[in-house]
N, C-alpha and C positions, 0 to 999 in steps of 0.2 A: 504494500500501500506506500503512498506518497501523502507529503501535508494535507493535501485536499480529501481525501477520502476519509472517514470515520470509522465506515466499514467496511469488509472483501467483498462480501457479496449481501444482497439486495435480494430477499426471495419475496414474490407477489403472489400472492393468493388471492383470487375472486371466487365469491361464494355467493349463490341462493339459493336457500331453499336445499340446503345439502346436511338439514338436522343431523340425518342418521348416520354420513360420514366423514362429518368435519372434524369428530376428534381422532380419528385416525392417519384426518391429512397431520393434523399439528403434532401427532404423536411424532412421525417422519421426521417432522421440522426439529424436533426437543434433541431425537437420538443423533442427530449428526455430528461426527466429534471433529472436531477442527481447532488449527492449530491459529485462527485467528476470529473475531467478531464478527456476527452475521444478524442481520435483522429480519426476521418474517413480517409484512407486512399484511395484513389478511382484513379486507375490503367485504364487510356483508352489505348486500346491496338491497338493504329494508327487507328480511327474510320474513316471512310470514306461519314458515311450519315451529317456532321454538329456535330453531337456528343461534340466534344471538343469546338466547339464556345459555345453551350450549358451551360455547366460547366464554359466557363470562365463569361460569362453574370452573372451567380446566382454569384458566387464569387464577382465580381463587386456588385452586389446588396446585397448580406446577407453580404459579409464581412468585415471584416478592410483591412487594406493594407499589404504585406505579413509581416510575422514577420521574414521571413529567404528563401532564395534563394540559391539555387542549382544548376544553369546550367538551359538549357532553360527548362525541364521538368518537373520541381520539384519544389514548394514551399509551405509554413506552413503557415497556414492561423486562423484566430480565429475569431468565429461568431461576430457578431455586439451586440444583442443581449441575447445571452448564452454564456455568458464567460466561460464555461465549455464543451464548443462545439471548438474543433479545426479541420482542414481540412488539409492535406497532398493532393495533386494533382499531378499524374505523367500521362501527357498530352504524350504520346512517336510519332516518329517522321516514325517507323517504326515498324509494324507488328512483334512483338515477335512471337504469336503463329505459324507463317505460317514457320518462320523461324529454327522450334523445338526447341525453348527457352518461358521458360514458364515467364511470365510476372509479376506471383503471389511475385520473388523475390523481386521485390522490396517494400512488406510488413513487409520485414523480419526485416531491422533494428527498425521498431517500434513496432514491435509483440517482441520485443526484451526488451522494455520501460514499457511494459506494463503487468500487471498479469493475466489479462482476453482479449481472443480472439472473437470476433463475426462475423458473417458474411451474404454478403446480395450482391447479383449481381444488374448489373443495372437496368434489366427488374423486380427488387422483389422490394417490398417495405414493411415499417413497418407501422401498424395504433397505437400501444398503445405506449403514449410519455412515458410511464416507464416502458418499457421494456427490457433495458439496468439495470435500478434500480434494478427490483427485483430479475433481473437476476444473477449479483453480490450478491447480500445482499444473495439469496440462495446458492451459491458458498461459500460464507465468514461464512454462518452457518453447513456448509456442509465439512467435511476437506475431506470425503472416497469419493464425486463427483469429476468425472474430466469434467462431460458436464451438460447443462442443454437446455431441449429444450421446445417449446411451441406448441400449437397449431394455426392454420393458414385458410386461405380463398384462395379458389381457383376462380382464374379471368381472363376475357382476356383482350382481347389490348385496350379496352378502361374501364376499372375497372367492367366489367361488371360480376356478379357470371356465372360460369361457370362449367358444370359436366364432369369430369376425373375422370370413376369408379378405373382404376389402381392406385392413390393415393388417393382416399376417405377413401380407408380401412386403411391406414398409423396412424390415434389415435386411431384405436379401439385397434392396436398392442403396442401403447406406453404405458412407465410404466417407474414409480421410480424404482429404487434400479437396480438391476443386469441386465443387457439387453445385455448383451452376450450370453446365451442362445437364445433368444426372434430371434436377429438377424442372429445366427447361422441357425435357423430354417427359418426363413422366409426371409435371405434376408433385405436388407436397407428398413427402412420405416422412418428417418427421415431427415426432408428436413430443406436444406442448410442453405435458410434464418430465421428460428428460434434457431438458435445457437448459445452459449454464451460456450468456451473451458477453461480451464486451461494452460496457455502458455506451461505447460511441457509435453502437447500432443506431441505439433511441435517439442521440442528437442526430445523425445523418440526414441527409437534406435525402437520400432514397428514400428513409420512413417516414420523413415528417411529408413529402409529397406524396404518401401511398391512397390508395381511391378508398378503401374503408378499412376498417379495425382487424379483420380476419388474422389469424397466427400467420399464415400463407404471404401475408406485408411484410411482417419482419423478420420470418424464413428468408422470401428473395433479398430482402434488405439487406442479410448478411453476408447471404453467397454473394450479390451484386460488390462485395468490400473484399474478405479476403475466403482463405478457407475455412471449412470445417475438422472437426476432429469425431472419430467415431468410434466409442466404446461399445464391443460387442457384449459386454457384461448387462444383468438383467438390473436395474436398480430402482424402476416404480412401480407401480400397478395403474394402469389406466382403467378405470369402472365403466365399462359399457352401459349405460343407463337411456331409456327415452330423451330425457333431460341433457343426455350428455354431449358432448364437443362434438364430434363427429357427425351422429345422426341431425342434434339442430341444423346443423350448418348444409346437409342433403334437404331437411326440409324449408331453409330460408331458398334453395337452390344454387344451383352450380354454378349460375352467371355472374354471382358474387366471385366464384373463383375465377372464372375468366375474367372476369375485370380485373383483380391483381394480375393476373397471370401478363394478359395483355400490355395493361402499366411495365409491367420488369421488362417485358421483353424489349416493349420501344424504347423505354432507357437505355438497354446496351447497344440497340442497334447504333443510337445515336452516340453511343463512347462515353454516358452516363454511370461507368464502373470502374470497376479496377482496369488493370492494362490488361490487352489478350492478343496475344499472337495473331498474325494472318492466318494458321490453320485454324486455332480456337475460334477465330471471328469467323472463320468458313462453316464451320461443326457448327456453331452455336445457330449461324442465319440457314443454313437446312435443318436444324431443329425444331424451331419457331413454323418455317413456314410448312414443317411436316405438321405440326400442331394444328396449325393454324387451317389445312387442309384437313384433317382430319374431324376439326369441331365444325368445318363451317364458317370460318370466323373471316368472312370478307373484310370487315373493316381493318382486322390483324393484318393480314394478306397482302392490300393496298399500303398502306403504312409502312409494313417493311419494303416493297417492292419501291415506294415514293424513297424512302430514307440511302437505303442500300442499292448503289449499282451493280453489286455482287450477284444479289439475290434475284434479278433476270436470268442469271448464270445459273443458280442454282434450286431455280423452283423445279427443273423436271426430275431433279435428279428427287427434289423432296418427295414429288409424286410416285413416283417410279419407288420408294424405297418403302414408300406407303403401300403400297399397291401390294408389294412385296410382301410384306408385315400381314397385311391381310389375309 
């Protein structure tokens, strides 16, 4: 850490109506064994299922009296037996999401005090007590990397193993190094609960220009900035629920993800990304054109052909590769 940071890692946890699951989430945070201080920012967006009472009781049992309070909805706590573990809790009185406001903004001041940011929603949980330490060490040792992610297990409401074909192939695509071509070919395969990012990703123009707040925006912002680190060990459990991230995203419509894809693909075409060799640019242009053809995205195809003179030569190749794949 440098003199401008108070915490090595900020853990952001957004939660709503997760009363049956939030204790397992908080347990996963508190079990983290680190050589550095980390702060977990828990933002409850005015739950109506008793979750706020569950959080209050958990704090009473496992944390010291508040170190600092600011209004009725915020307080900073230190764990009774894990001196490196701090909680900041926002128990919101009104639901921000329904008002078109993002509750995630409450975490911003704490991200600014941290070097790295990890994510975990209130229905998921971590199983590896060394997750934060190992991921922070990996980023410390790899300056060109901007994000580290890991393997995971998919479970149901009661923690039982479940099969979800949509996400079970994700680890097969995961790898260290440059993930941008793979993301532009397949779409998202990074599970949010396993990630840790450099804070600079949030501060970047790439992220600030995002078309929406889907996790895919954050992942592609990072991929346009630097390398990823992949750890094949399972460190967390994704809880597959009707209200969970993947199913909710599907109900909201695949067009949100396509908006994200189009935005970042065009940024790459304009050169608004990390330096790319001619070979890399040729490969990525072909991948983007192939995706545009596959999704029948005329807007993306037209923009790529307008921006990149090379794309006119690569369009037939993309078409042939798409046909061969089919």
